[in-house]
C-alpha positions in Angstrom: 0.0 8.0 -8.0 3.4 6.3 -7.0 3.2 2.6 -6.7 1.6 1.3 -3.6 -2.1 0.5 -2.4 -4.0 3.6 -3.1 -2.6 3.9 -7.2 -3.6 0.3 -7.3 -6.9 0.8 -6.0 -7.8 3.9 -7.9 -6.4 2.4 -10.9 -8.8 -0.9 -10.8 -11.7 1.6 -10.3 -11.3 3.7 -13.2 -10.8 0.8 -15.5 -13.7 -1.2 -14.0 -16.6 1.4 -13.4 -19.4 1.1 -16.1 -19.0 3.9 -18.4 -22.2 4.4 -19.6 -22.8 4.8 -15.9 -19.6 6.8 -14.9 -18.1 9.5 -16.0 -14.9 10.1 -14.2 -11.6 12.3 -14.2 -8.9 11.5 -12.3 -6.4 14.2 -10.6 -3.0 13.6 -9.5 0.3 15.3 -9.3 3.9 14.0 -9.6 6.2 11.7 -8.0 9.1 12.5 -6.0 12.5 11.4 -7.5 12.7 8.5 -4.9 9.4 6.9 -6.3 8.4 5.4 -9.3 4.8 6.1 -11.0 2.4 3.8 -11.0 0.6 5.7 -13.9 4.0 5.6 -15.8 5.4 2.0 -15.0 2.1 -0.3 -14.8 -1.1 1.7 -16.0 0.0 3.8 -19.0 -3.6 3.4 -20.2 -5.7 5.6 -17.7 -6.5 8.9 -18.6 -5.4 11.7 -16.1 -4.9 15.3 -15.5 -1.8 16.2 -14.0 -1.8 19.4 -11.5 1.7 20.6 -11.3 3.0 21.3 -7.9 0.6 18.3 -6.4 3.1 16.2 -4.4 4.1 14.3 -0.9 5.6 17.5 1.0 4.1 20.7 1.9 4.8 23.4 -0.2 2.7 26.3 0.4 2.7 28.4 -3.1 2.6 25.0 -4.6 -0.2 23.8 -2.6 -2.1 27.1 -3.1 -2.2 27.1 -6.9 -3.1 23.4 -7.0 -6.1 24.2 -5.0 -7.1 27.2 -7.2 -6.7 24.7 -10.3 -8.9 22.1 -8.3 -11.8 24.9 -7.5 -11.3 25.8 -11.6 -12.0 22.0 -12.1 -14.9 21.2 -10.1 -16.7 24.4 -10.8 -16.5 23.6 -14.6 -17.0 20.0 -14.1 -20.1 19.9 -11.9 -19.2 16.3 -10.5 -22.0 14.3 -8.2 -19.4 12.8 -5.9 -15.7 14.4 -4.9 -13.5 11.1 -3.7 -10.1 11.8 -2.3 -7.5 9.5 -1.4 -4.1 9.7 0.7 -3.9 12.5 3.1 -2.7 15.8 1.3 -4.9 15.3 -1.9 -7.6 14.4 0.7 -7.2 17.7 2.3 -6.7 19.8 -0.7 -9.3 18.0 -3.0 -11.6 18.6 -0.1 -10.9 22.4 0.2 -11.4 22.9 -3.2 -15.0 21.2 -3.3 -15.6 23.5 0.0 -14.8 27.1 -1.0 -15.9 26.1 -4.7 -19.4 25.7 -3.2 -20.0 22.6 -4.8 -23.1 20.4 -4.4 -21.0 17.2 -5.0 -20.8 14.7 -1.8 -17.6 14.3 -0.5 -16.2 11.1 0.1 -12.8 10.0 1.1 -11.0 6.8 1.7 -8.2 6.0 4.2 -5.9 3.4 3.1 -4.1 3.9 6.3 -3.8 6.7 8.4 -0.9 9.2 10.0 -1.8 8.7 13.4 1.0 6.8 14.3 4.5 6.7 13.3 5.1 9.1 10.9 5.3 12.6 13.4 6.1 14.2 16.3 3.5 14.4 18.8 2.5 18.4 17.9 2.7 17.6 14.2 0.1 14.6 14.7 -2.3 16.5 17.1 -2.5 19.2 14.4 -3.4 16.3 11.6 -6.3 14.9 14.0 -7.6 18.2 14.2 -7.4 18.8 10.6 -8.8 15.8 10.0 -11.9 16.1 12.1 -12.6 19.5 10.4 -12.7 17.5 7.0 -14.6 14.5 8.4 -17.3 16.9 9.1 -17.9 18.4 5.8 -17.4 14.5 3.8 -20.6 12.3 3.5 -18.9 9.0 3.6 -15.8 8.1 5.0 -13.8 4.4 3.6 -11.4 3.0 5.2 -9.0 -0.4 4.1 -10.1 -2.3 7.0 -11.7 -2.2 10.4 -8.7 -1.3 12.6 -8.3 1.4 10.7 -11.6 2.8 11.0 -11.7 2.0 15.1 -8.2 4.0 15.3 -9.4 7.1 12.8 -12.8 6.9 15.4 -10.8 6.5 18.6 -9.2 9.8 17.4 -12.5 11.5 17.3 -12.6 11.3 13.4 -15.9 11.0 12.0 -18.7 9.5 13.5 -19.1 5.6 13.2 -22.2 6.2 10.6 -20.1 7.5 8.4 -17.6 5.1 7.8 -17.7 2.0 5.5 -15.3 -0.8 5.2 -14.4 -1.7 1.6 -11.4 -3.5 1.5 -8.6 -3.3 -1.4 -8.9 -5.1 -4.7 -6.5 -6.6 -6.6 -5.3 -8.5 -9.7 -2.3 -10.2 -10.9 -1.1 -11.3 -14.0 -0.1 -15.2 -15.0 2.8 -16.3 -12.4 5.6 -17.1 -14.7 8.0 -20.1 -14.1 10.0 -20.0 -10.9 13.3 -21.1 -12.3 12.8 -18.3 -15.2 11.9 -16.0 -13.0 15.1 -16.5 -10.9 17.2 -16.6 -13.5 16.3 -13.4 -14.6 16.9 -12.1 -11.1 20.3 -13.6 -10.7 18.9 -15.7 -7.7 20.5 -19.7 -7.8 17.4 -22.0 -8.0 18.2 -23.5 -4.5 17.9 -20.6 -2.5 15.5 -19.6 -0.2 14.4 -16.4 -1.4 13.0 -13.3 1.6 11.7 -10.5 -0.4 10.8 -6.7 0.9 8.3 -5.4 -1.0 7.7 -1.3 -0.8 8.6 2.1 0.0 12.0 2.0 1.6 10.9 4.8 4.0 11.3 5.0 7.7 7.6 3.7 8.5 8.2 0.2 7.0 11.1 0.4 8.9 14.2 -0.8 6.4 16.1 -0.7 9.5 14.4 -3.8 11.2 14.3 -5.6 8.4 18.1 -5.3 8.0 18.2 -6.4 11.7 16.4 -9.6 10.9 18.2 -10.4 7.5 21.7 -9.9 9.2 20.7 -12.8 11.9 18.9 -15.1 9.1 21.9 -14.7 7.0 24.9 -15.8 9.3 22.5 -19.1 9.8 21.4 -19.6 6.4 24.3 -19.1 3.9 21.5 -20.1 1.4 19.3 -17.5 1.8 19.0 -14.6 -0.6 17.0 -11.4 -0.1 15.6 -9.4 -2.7 14.8 -5.7 -2.0 11.9 -4.4 -4.1 11.1 -0.7 -4.0 13.2 2.6 -3.4 12.8 5.4 -1.1 14.4 8.0 0.8 16.0 4.6 3.5 17.6 2.9 0.4 21.2 4.2 0.5 21.0 3.6 4.7 19.5 0.0 3.8 22.5 -1.0 1.5 25.2 0.2 4.0 23.5 -1.9 6.7 23.2 -4.7 4.5 26.6 -4.6 2.9 27.8 -7.4 4.9 25.7 -9.9 3.3 26.0 -7.7 0.1 26.7 -11.7 -1.9 23.1 -12.7 -0.3 21.1 -9.7 -1.0 19.9 -7.9 -4.6 18.4 -4.6 -5.1 16.1 -4.3 -7.5 14.7 -0.7 -7.4 11.2 -0.1 -8.5 9.7 -3.0 -10.8 6.3 -3.2 -12.7 6.8 -7.4 -13.6 5.4 -7.9 -9.7 4.5 -11.2 -10.9 8.1 -12.4 -11.5 9.1 -11.0 -8.2 6.5 -12.9 -6.6 7.4 -16.1 -8.8 11.2 -16.1 -7.6 9.9 -15.5 -4.0 9.4 -18.1 -1.0 8.5 -15.8 1.6 7.5 -12.0 2.2 8.6 -9.9 5.2 6.8 -6.6 6.3 8.7 -5.5 9.2 6.7 -1.9 9.3 5.8 0.3 12.4 2.4 0.9 10.4 0.3 -0.4 7.8 -3.1 -0.2 6.2 -4.3 -3.0 4.2 -0.9 -4.0 3.0 -1.3 -4.8 -1.0 2.2 -6.1 -1.0 0.9 -9.1 1.6 -2.3 -10.0 -0.6 -0.3 -9.7 -4.0 2.0 -12.7 -2.5 -0.8 -14.3 -1.1 -2.6 -15.0 -4.6 0.9 -16.0 -5.7 0.8 -18.8 -3.3 3.8 -17.2 -1.5 3.5 -16.6 2.7 3.7 -13.4 4.4 5.6 -12.9 8.2 4.5 -9.5 9.4 4.5 -7.2 12.2 1.2 -7.2 13.4 0.0 -3.6 13.0 -2.7 -1.5 11.3 -5.2 -4.0 9.7 -2.6 -6.3 8.6 -4.3 -9.2 11.1 -7.3 -8.5 8.7 -5.4 -9.4 5.7 -3.3 -12.4 7.0 -4.5 -15.3 8.7 -1.9 -16.2 11.6 -1.2 -19.6 11.3 -3.5 -20.1 8.5 -2.2 -17.7 5.7 1.3 -16.0 7.1 2.4 -15.3 10.1 2.0 -12.3 12.5 4.9 -11.2 15.2 5.2 -8.1 17.6 7.8 -5.6 16.5 10.6 -7.1 18.6 13.1 -8.6 16.2 14.0 -11.5 17.8 10.0 -12.6 17.3 10.4 -11.7 13.5 13.7 -14.1 13.1 11.9 -16.8 15.2 9.1 -16.7 12.5 11.4 -16.8 9.7 13.5 -19.4 10.6 10.0 -21.8 11.5 9.2 -21.5 8.0 12.5 -21.6 6.6 13.2 -25.1 8.7 9.7 -26.4 7.7 9.1 -25.8 3.6 6.1 -28.2 4.1 4.8 -25.7 6.4 5.7 -22.7 4.0 3.6 -24.2 0.7 0.6 -25.1 3.7 0.4 -21.3 4.3 0.9 -20.2 0.7 -1.6 -22.4 -0.7 -4.4 -21.1 1.8 -3.4 -17.7 1.3 -3.9 -18.3 -2.5 -7.6 -19.4 -2.0 -8.4 -16.8 0.6 -7.1 -13.9 -0.6 -8.2 -14.8 -4.4 -11.8 -15.2 -2.9 -11.8 -11.7 -0.7 -9.6 -9.3 -2.6 -10.5 -9.3 -6.6 -11.3 -6.3 -8.3 -14.5 -7.1 -9.3 -15.7 -6.9 -5.8 -13.6 -3.6 -5.5 -15.4 -2.1 -8.2 -19.1 -3.5 -7.2 -18.2 -2.4 -3.5 -17.8 1.3 -4.7 -20.8 0.9 -7.3 -22.9 0.5 -4.4 -21.3 3.5 -2.8 -22.3 6.1 -5.0 -25.6 4.3 -6.6 -27.0 2.3 -3.1 
């Protein structure tokens, strides 16, 4: 439950389901040292069972102990559904269901996938083999976007009739006054703020973000960059941006996304792969346009030229897109207003909860 899309979705479902109809139990592990725990930082009200040893990295002994613990919990609880999220938990959760001989129907949500940009070709092939096996034992496979589903089907994971596309659903608190937020963050009132919001790790390509930032900063001394998040490449990103350090603020993980968005003019995503980016939805709900590489299911969230701008992976093309919004505040505001209307209509929590309740109780 590190900060990110899966944690936001699971929290919304835990809060939103009718408690007279659904009895839920959430099992999760602990976040790594370079990650922030969503439950601790943002959702401490949600009841959870922590599994010691369940984490992102593969550790044979710990993973085996977690598997046995899950088998024990499944046999005691006797659930009607076992619903897993994320790759590692999806593997252990579904294996535990199989080994416990549970009658529960298995559901797995793909918030993205590991087919591009994560592993070597050999490891990727192994991931595909495992996912194909688990898909055969699952009743329903949920994807957060059509492109994610199509990528998985192209890899032979699951069958078309197993998939249901359920977009994310999130909520934002009130957006505070921009001047107040900027003062609190140390951002000048006349600066144009470009924000990176998410894990600072390889798939998000912080190095590409840095290349864009360096070019933009050299041409625009009043541009300020907010880096919100952390990860294994945080120190590397700081080093890359050291030449423009006066125009960059590293904020680490924050629980006050509304304050961050209030101080933001443009959200910039430079990833090699994305599922359905929660940060872009949050930005849109706050009236902020997003510039993003056109990867994964991003194009299903951001309508190019309407609620944001989509680019290739080429740095020069991303720079050109950023410059277009820097030079035209009117266009920036127009895209932001369009994004606010569109995102609020399509990605509310009530819609998410209703979609999942229909999945469980057709």
